[in-house]
C-alpha positions as CSV (number, residue, x, y, z in Angstrom):
1,M,107.1,100.2,130.3
2,R,109.8,103.1,128.4
3,F,109.8,100.7,125.3
4,E,106.3,100.0,125.5
5,S,105.6,103.2,125.6
6,L,107.3,104.0,122.1
7,I,106.1,101.4,120.6
8,L,102.8,102.6,121.6
9,A,103.8,106.0,120.4
10,A,104.8,105.1,116.5
11,A,101.4,103.1,116.5
12,L,100.0,106.3,117.1
13,L,102.4,108.4,114.8
14,I,101.3,105.3,112.2
15,T,97.6,106.5,112.8
16,T,98.2,109.9,112.4
17,A,100.1,109.4,109.3
18,L,97.0,107.6,107.9
19,H,95.1,110.0,108.4
20,T,96.8,112.0,106.7
21,Y,96.4,109.8,103.3
22,A,93.9,110.9,101.5
23,E,93.3,113.6,99.1
24,P,90.8,115.4,98.2
25,S,91.3,114.1,94.6
26,A,90.5,110.4,96.0
27,S,88.7,108.2,94.2
28,A,85.9,105.7,96.4
29,T,87.7,102.9,95.8
30,Q,91.0,104.7,97.9
31,S,88.8,106.4,100.4
32,Q,87.6,103.0,101.0
33,A,91.2,101.4,101.6
34,I,92.4,104.3,103.6
35,T,89.0,103.6,105.8
36,T,90.2,99.8,106.3
37,R,94.0,101.0,107.3
38,K,92.3,103.8,109.7
39,Q,90.7,100.7,111.5
40,I,93.3,98.1,112.1
41,V,95.8,100.8,113.3
42,Q,93.1,102.7,115.5
43,P,94.2,103.1,118.6
44,Q,92.1,100.5,121.0
45,Q,92.3,101.5,125.0
46,S,92.2,98.7,126.9
47,N,95.1,97.4,125.9
48,P,98.3,98.5,124.8
49,Q,99.2,95.0,123.7
50,S,97.0,94.6,121.0
51,Q,97.5,98.1,119.9
52,I,101.7,96.8,119.1
53,A,100.8,93.7,117.6
54,K,98.3,95.0,115.4
55,A,100.3,97.9,114.5
56,N,103.9,95.4,114.0
57,A,101.3,93.3,111.7
58,K,100.2,95.5,110.4
59,W,103.3,97.6,108.7
60,G,106.6,95.7,109.7
61,K,108.4,96.2,111.8
62,L,108.6,99.8,112.2
63,T,110.6,101.4,115.0
64,A,109.2,105.1,116.1
65,Q,112.4,107.4,116.3
66,G,110.1,111.1,116.4
67,P,107.6,112.2,115.1
68,N,106.1,111.1,112.0
69,K,109.7,109.7,111.7
70,W,110.1,105.9,111.3
71,I,113.4,103.5,111.1
72,S,113.1,99.8,109.5
73,A,114.9,96.5,110.5
74,Q,117.8,97.2,107.8
75,G,118.2,101.1,109.1
76,L,115.8,102.8,106.0
77,I,114.4,105.5,107.6
78,Y,110.8,106.7,106.7
79,D,109.7,110.0,108.1
80,Q,108.1,113.6,106.5
81,G,107.4,114.2,102.9
82,S,105.9,113.9,99.4
83,R,102.3,115.2,99.2
84,D,101.5,112.1,101.5
85,G,102.4,113.7,104.1
86,N,105.3,110.9,104.7
87,R,107.8,108.2,103.0
88,L,105.2,105.3,104.5
89,A,102.5,106.8,104.0
90,H,104.5,107.2,99.5
91,V,105.7,103.7,99.2
92,L,102.5,101.9,100.5
93,R,100.8,103.2,97.9
94,H,102.6,100.4,95.7
95,A,100.8,98.1,97.9
96,K,97.4,99.1,96.3
97,P,96.5,99.5,91.9
98,D,96.1,102.9,91.2
99,P,94.2,103.6,88.5
100,T,94.6,107.2,87.9
101,K,98.1,106.1,87.3
102,P,98.6,104.9,83.8
103,V,102.8,103.6,85.1
104,H,102.2,102.5,88.7
105,S,104.0,99.4,89.8
106,V,102.3,97.8,92.5
107,Y,103.7,94.5,94.6
108,N,102.0,91.3,94.7
109,V,102.8,90.3,98.9
110,P,100.2,91.7,101.1
111,E,100.9,95.4,102.9
112,N,101.8,94.7,106.2
113,Q,104.7,93.0,103.8
114,V,105.7,95.7,101.6
115,T,108.7,96.9,104.3
116,A,109.5,93.6,104.8
117,V,110.8,93.6,100.8
118,I,112.1,96.8,100.8
119,D,114.2,96.0,103.7
120,E,115.5,92.8,102.3
121,A,116.0,94.5,98.8
122,W,117.6,97.5,100.8
123,S,120.0,94.4,102.2
124,R,121.3,92.8,99.2
125,R,122.0,96.9,97.7
126,R,126.1,96.2,98.0
127,L,125.7,94.3,94.9
128,V,124.2,96.9,92.7
129,R,125.8,100.0,91.7
130,P,123.4,103.3,92.5
131,D,122.5,105.8,89.8
132,R,123.0,109.7,90.7
133,Q,119.5,111.2,89.7
134,P,120.2,115.4,88.5
135,N,118.4,116.4,91.8
136,G,121.2,114.6,93.8
137,N,119.6,111.0,94.9
138,D,120.5,107.6,95.0
139,V,118.9,104.6,93.1
140,Y,119.6,101.6,93.5
141,D,118.0,99.3,90.9
142,I,118.4,95.5,93.4
143,P,117.2,92.4,91.5
144,M,115.3,90.2,94.3
145,N,115.3,86.9,92.0
146,R,111.8,86.2,92.4
147,T,107.9,87.5,91.4
148,I,108.3,90.7,93.3
149,G,105.6,92.6,91.6
150,T,102.3,91.8,90.3
151,K,103.3,92.6,86.3
152,G,106.2,90.4,86.7
153,E,108.9,93.1,88.0
154,R,112.4,91.2,89.4
155,A,113.5,94.2,91.1
156,V,113.0,96.7,93.7
157,R,114.4,100.4,93.2
158,I,114.9,102.4,95.8
159,V,115.3,105.8,95.5
160,V,117.4,108.0,99.0
161,E,118.9,110.7,99.6
162,T,122.8,110.8,98.9
163,G,125.1,108.9,100.6
164,T,121.8,108.4,103.6
165,S,119.2,105.6,104.2
166,R,116.4,108.3,104.2
167,I,113.6,106.8,101.6
168,I,112.6,108.5,99.3
169,T,110.2,105.7,97.6
170,A,110.6,102.1,96.5
171,F,108.5,100.4,93.9
172,P,109.0,96.9,92.2
173,I,110.5,97.4,88.8
174,K,110.9,95.1,85.9
175,N,115.1,93.4,86.1
176,R,117.2,95.6,83.7
177,T,120.8,93.9,83.0
178,F,122.4,93.9,86.4
């Protein structure tokens, strides 16, 4: 029963995070996408098991680690931060095109598979040496050996806090010389 409570809490936290996903300047298309997310993750009081299944199907295998904090199967930590309210909402912005941004890469997988692609890339991080940003974050540009972005991107850039698995962002990039 405790495990089910934790999963239920994770689903509710995701729902809460998604309610903060909208920005006042969001376009109608973005607002529609947000509404769709809310409808899919919105808890149904009658069947906790269906809530858990819907949350896992929608967002991949994430485990709640506290309020607004999730950990992926590969140990990536999505928690508070970014203008989106949390890192999960921020990363999922790369599941859909954003016409308001001149440069914005998009994964070529459904939204419910984005964290799985990021986890797969993270599992390969030992193949590359991270670069250090001036702010101290580590940047991993990880080749995926297949197309993972809508414009032919074949690698994932994962930015984490230095020496940790606390994710800042992750998005598709063109292969650079590895």
